[in-house]
C-alpha positions in Angstrom: 65.5 80.1 173.8 63.1 83.0 173.9 59.6 83.3 171.7 60.6 85.7 168.5 59.1 88.9 168.5 57.1 90.1 166.1 58.3 93.2 164.1 56.3 95.5 163.1 57.4 98.9 161.2 54.9 101.4 159.4 54.5 105.2 157.7 51.7 107.2 156.5 51.5 109.2 153.1 47.8 111.1 153.4 45.4 108.5 153.5 47.6 105.5 152.4 49.7 103.3 154.9 52.5 101.0 154.2 53.0 98.1 157.0 55.7 96.1 157.4 54.3 92.5 159.5 57.9 90.6 160.2 59.5 91.9 156.8 56.2 91.5 154.2 54.8 94.2 152.9 51.4 95.7 152.8 49.7 98.6 151.2 46.5 99.8 152.5 44.7 102.7 150.9 42.1 103.8 153.3 38.7 105.1 152.4 39.1 108.4 154.0 41.5 110.5 156.8 39.8 108.6 160.1 40.6 105.2 158.8 44.0 105.8 157.9 44.3 107.7 160.9 43.2 104.5 163.6 44.9 102.4 161.6 48.2 104.4 162.1 48.0 104.6 165.8 46.9 101.0 165.9 50.5 100.4 164.1 52.4 102.9 166.7 51.1 101.1 169.4 51.8 97.6 167.9 55.4 98.4 167.4 55.8 99.3 170.8 53.6 96.3 172.1 52.8 93.5 169.0 50.4 91.2 171.4 48.8 88.7 169.3 45.2 90.9 169.5 47.0 93.7 168.0 48.5 91.8 165.4 45.0 90.1 164.8 43.6 94.1 164.6 46.1 95.1 162.0 46.1 92.1 159.5 41.9 92.6 160.1 42.2 96.2 158.7 44.5 95.2 155.9 42.3 92.6 154.5 38.4 92.5 154.2 38.9 88.4 153.6 40.8 88.2 156.8 38.8 90.3 159.0 35.5 88.4 157.7 37.7 84.8 158.4 38.7 86.7 162.1 35.0 87.8 163.0 33.5 84.3 162.3 36.0 82.0 164.2 37.9 80.7 161.5 41.5 80.7 160.7 43.1 82.2 157.6 46.9 81.4 156.1 48.3 84.9 155.3 50.7 83.5 152.9 48.0 81.6 151.0 44.9 83.1 152.3 43.6 79.8 152.5 40.6 80.0 155.3 40.0 76.7 157.8 37.6 76.3 160.4 39.3 77.2 163.8 41.4 74.4 164.5 41.8 72.4 161.7 43.9 72.3 158.9 41.8 71.6 155.8 41.2 74.7 154.0 37.2 75.6 153.1 36.7 76.1 149.3 36.7 79.6 148.0 32.4 79.3 146.8 31.7 78.2 150.5 33.6 81.0 151.8 32.0 83.6 150.0 28.4 82.4 151.2 29.7 82.1 154.7 30.2 85.9 154.1 27.1 86.5 152.4 25.1 84.9 155.4 27.1 86.8 158.5 26.6 89.8 156.5 22.9 89.2 156.4 22.3 87.7 159.7 21.3 84.3 158.2 21.6 81.0 160.5 24.5 79.2 159.7 24.3 76.1 161.5 23.2 74.0 158.4 26.5 75.5 156.5 29.0 74.9 159.2 27.6 71.4 159.5 27.7 70.8 156.3 31.4 71.8 156.2 32.0 69.3 159.1 30.8 66.4 156.6 32.1 67.8 154.0 36.5 68.0 155.3 36.2 64.4 156.4 35.6 63.3 152.9 38.9 61.4 151.7 39.0 62.9 148.1 40.6 66.3 148.1 38.6 66.5 144.3 35.1 66.2 146.2 35.9 68.4 148.8 36.7 71.5 146.7 34.0 71.2 144.0 31.1 70.0 145.4 29.4 73.0 147.3 30.3 74.2 143.6 28.4 71.8 142.2 25.4 72.1 144.7 25.5 75.9 144.2 24.9 75.7 140.5 22.6 72.7 140.3 19.0 72.6 142.8 20.4 70.8 145.9 19.5 71.9 149.0 21.2 71.4 152.5 19.4 70.5 155.6 20.3 71.2 159.1 22.7 68.6 160.0 24.6 69.1 156.8 22.8 66.5 154.6 21.9 67.7 150.7 18.8 66.5 149.5 18.5 64.5 146.2 16.6 62.1 144.2 16.5 58.6 142.9 14.1 57.6 140.2 13.1 53.7 140.5 11.2 51.4 138.9 7.8 50.7 139.4 7.4 47.4 138.9 9.9 45.8 140.9 8.7 46.9 144.2 7.6 43.7 146.5 6.8 43.5 150.5 9.9 42.1 152.2 10.1 40.4 156.0 12.5 40.3 158.2 12.8 36.8 157.6 13.8 37.5 154.2 15.9 39.9 155.4 17.7 37.6 157.4 18.4 35.0 154.9 19.4 37.6 152.5 22.1 38.7 155.2 23.2 35.4 155.6 23.9 34.6 152.3 26.1 37.8 152.3 27.9 36.7 154.9 28.9 33.2 154.4 29.9 33.8 151.1 32.1 36.5 151.8 33.8 34.3 154.4 33.9 31.0 152.0 35.7 33.1 149.2 38.2 33.7 151.7 38.7 30.4 153.7 38.7 28.7 150.3 41.5 30.6 148.4 43.5 31.4 151.5 42.8 27.9 153.3 42.5 25.3 150.6 44.2 26.9 147.9 41.7 26.4 145.5 39.1 28.1 143.3 35.7 29.2 144.5 34.1 28.4 141.1 34.7 24.6 142.3 31.9 25.0 145.2 28.6 25.2 145.5 26.4 26.9 148.5 23.1 24.9 149.4 20.6 25.7 152.5 19.4 23.3 155.1 15.7 24.0 154.4 15.0 22.3 158.0 17.4 25.1 160.4 18.1 27.8 157.1 21.6 26.9 157.8 23.8 27.2 155.0 26.4 25.2 154.1 29.5 24.7 151.3 30.3 21.4 149.4 31.9 20.8 145.7 30.1 21.1 142.6 30.7 17.7 141.5 28.8 16.5 144.3 25.9 18.5 144.5 25.2 17.6 140.7 24.2 14.4 141.8 21.9 15.1 144.8 18.1 15.4 145.0 17.3 18.4 146.5 13.6 17.7 147.0 14.3 14.4 148.8 17.7 16.2 150.8 15.3 18.8 151.7 18.1 21.5 150.6 17.7 24.0 148.2 21.0 25.0 146.1 21.8 28.6 146.6 24.4 29.2 143.7 28.0 28.6 142.6 30.2 30.4 145.2 32.2 32.2 142.5 29.1 33.8 140.8 27.4 34.5 143.8 30.0 36.6 145.4 30.5 38.3 141.7 26.8 39.4 141.8 27.7 41.0 145.5 30.1 43.1 143.9 28.4 43.5 140.9 24.8 44.6 142.7 25.8 47.7 145.0 23.9 46.1 148.1 21.2 42.9 148.9 18.4 43.5 150.8 19.2 45.5 154.1 18.8 44.8 157.7 15.0 46.5 158.7 15.1 48.8 161.8 13.8 46.8 164.9 9.9 48.0 164.5 9.9 47.2 161.2 7.3 44.2 160.3 7.5 44.7 156.8 8.5 47.3 153.6 8.2 48.3 150.4 11.2 47.6 148.4 12.1 49.4 145.3 14.6 48.5 142.6 17.0 50.8 140.0 16.1 51.2 136.9 19.3 50.3 135.4 20.6 46.7 136.9 17.2 46.2 138.4 18.8 44.2 140.7 19.2 46.7 143.8 17.0 46.2 147.0 16.1 50.1 148.2 14.0 50.7 151.1 12.5 54.0 153.2 14.5 54.4 155.9 17.6 52.5 155.5 21.0 53.5 154.2 21.5 52.3 150.8 25.6 51.4 150.7 28.4 50.5 148.4 32.2 49.8 149.3 33.9 53.0 148.6 36.7 50.6 147.1 34.2 49.3 144.9 33.5 53.1 143.7 35.2 54.9 140.8 36.1 58.3 141.9 37.3 59.7 138.5 35.1 62.9 137.7 35.7 62.4 134.1 33.8 59.0 134.5 30.5 59.7 133.4 28.8 56.5 133.5 30.7 54.4 136.2 30.8 52.1 139.2 29.2 53.7 142.4 25.4 55.5 143.5 24.0 57.7 141.3 21.5 60.1 142.8 20.3 63.4 141.1 19.1 66.9 141.4 15.5 68.1 140.5 16.7 69.1 136.7 18.3 65.4 136.7 15.2 63.5 137.3 13.1 65.9 135.3 15.4 65.0 132.3 15.4 61.4 132.7 12.1 60.1 134.7 9.0 59.3 132.8 5.9 60.1 133.8 4.6 58.6 136.8 7.3 57.1 138.1 8.7 56.8 141.4 11.3 59.0 142.8 12.9 58.5 146.4 13.6 61.6 147.9 17.4 61.0 149.7 19.9 62.4 152.3 23.3 62.6 151.5 26.4 62.7 153.9 28.9 65.2 151.8 31.4 62.7 153.5 30.3 59.9 151.3 30.6 61.7 147.7 32.6 59.6 145.7 32.6 61.8 142.7 31.6 65.1 141.5 31.4 65.0 137.4 33.5 67.2 135.5 30.6 67.3 132.6 27.3 69.4 132.7 25.1 67.0 134.4 23.0 67.1 137.6 23.8 63.9 138.8 26.7 62.8 141.4 28.2 59.2 142.3 28.1 58.6 146.1 28.8 55.5 148.1 25.7 55.4 150.5 22.2 57.7 150.5 19.3 57.5 153.0 15.9 57.5 151.0 13.8 59.1 153.4 10.4 59.8 151.3 8.5 58.4 147.9 7.9 60.9 145.4 5.4 60.8 142.2 6.9 62.6 139.0 3.9 64.0 137.8 3.4 66.6 135.4 7.3 67.6 135.2 7.3 68.2 139.1 8.3 66.2 141.7 5.8 65.5 144.7 6.1 64.1 148.1 3.5 61.4 148.6 4.7 59.5 151.4 7.1 60.3 154.6 7.9 57.9 157.4 11.3 59.0 158.1 13.8 62.3 159.0 16.7 63.9 159.2 16.8 62.6 162.5 16.6 59.0 161.4 19.9 59.2 159.3 21.6 60.8 162.1 21.5 57.7 164.2 23.1 55.6 161.5 25.7 58.3 161.3 26.7 58.2 164.7 27.3 54.6 164.9 29.5 55.0 161.4 31.5 58.0 163.2 32.1 55.7 165.7 33.2 53.2 163.8 35.9 55.9 162.0 36.9 56.4 165.2 37.5 53.5 166.5 39.6 52.4 162.8 42.0 55.6 163.2 43.0 54.8 167.0 43.8 51.3 165.2 46.0 53.0 162.9 44.0 52.6 160.3 42.3 55.1 157.8 38.2 55.6 158.2 37.8 55.1 155.1 39.0 52.6 152.0 40.4 54.3 149.1 37.8 54.6 146.1 39.0 53.3 142.4 41.0 56.3 140.8 40.8 57.9 143.9 44.0 60.4 145.2 45.5 59.1 147.8 44.5 60.6 151.4 47.7 62.9 152.8 46.0 64.3 156.0 47.6 63.1 159.2 45.3 60.7 161.7 45.4 63.2 164.0 43.9 65.6 161.9 41.2 63.1 160.8 40.4 61.8 163.9 39.8 65.7 165.2 37.1 66.2 162.6 35.3 63.1 163.5 35.2 63.7 166.9 33.9 66.8 166.9 31.4 65.8 164.1 30.5 63.3 167.0 30.3 65.7 169.6 27.9 68.0 167.1 25.3 65.4 166.7 25.3 64.3 170.5 
């Protein structure tokens, strides 16, 4: 079967043209006779030779939004007027389209904006994809070259301490052990985790599991062991606490660890992403204070922090935003942020006092996450778990894979 030919008709009355492209009628009121004549001559040529290039030129002449989209290498749905990054099927929010247009007209560099969208379109929640840039535009968030945005986290001053690599290893070991043993007890032994306790051999630092009734008869000192806690309670604490002490970078011997001002249980340190499973975060924009990690703008800090408070300056990947609030606040919920600098809140201002990490450090973590997500898609799994109250991901796996692979190329 031969390819269907595009049918164009056109007629001109004064400076107004009536143009039909495959039956869809457009009216164009030109600014002067010269513009009307040039467009009409293009239509006459296109009626005889309706090449894709001629059709594109006509569409660009009919609609300013279409003209702009083509100039930037974007694509546009001529029925819905939605704009897409070339080669992708996730529509760009109108506010971001308007900013792209402004940057193009003023010849501003657009690398940061394009990288921001390359990350945001990978966010699994459509509500976040359509509302995050509006939120950032209203509040005082800044976008970096790699497309991250800068946010702030005020932390407790009286809960910081030094942590060594050994402490980090023990904390990570405990999390892994508890998670595996809960599954083992419930699935294999068909019994309740509350009946067991976790203990550590102090000579070897190896973790073990035993019945709570058995451990109650033990002399910890004589056995040279430490009871770490009830298995069920330990598991619940891992769910309610967003993160235990994370793994330090290879060249770090010790770091100051901060904590949050809500639960006083979080362990936060510079140069290491703070994580919470997306499936444990609430994506409902109507729920103001709910499960998830919270970061905010300058305004949020100024409204809630006290004089002399310690503020962490953080990078946030738009793909990791879980919920953009529908209420008038300047904080958002995320499942990951990267603290890279320490600031002090004095005289209602945020002043950085220490910065040992940069955007390039976070980029290295993102590359690892991208590779993991790509591997999941190739194993026919969604790259992200669904958050609480999330809208289901409806885009095809091929679209998600292309987005992630393209982003990986950009970073490298």
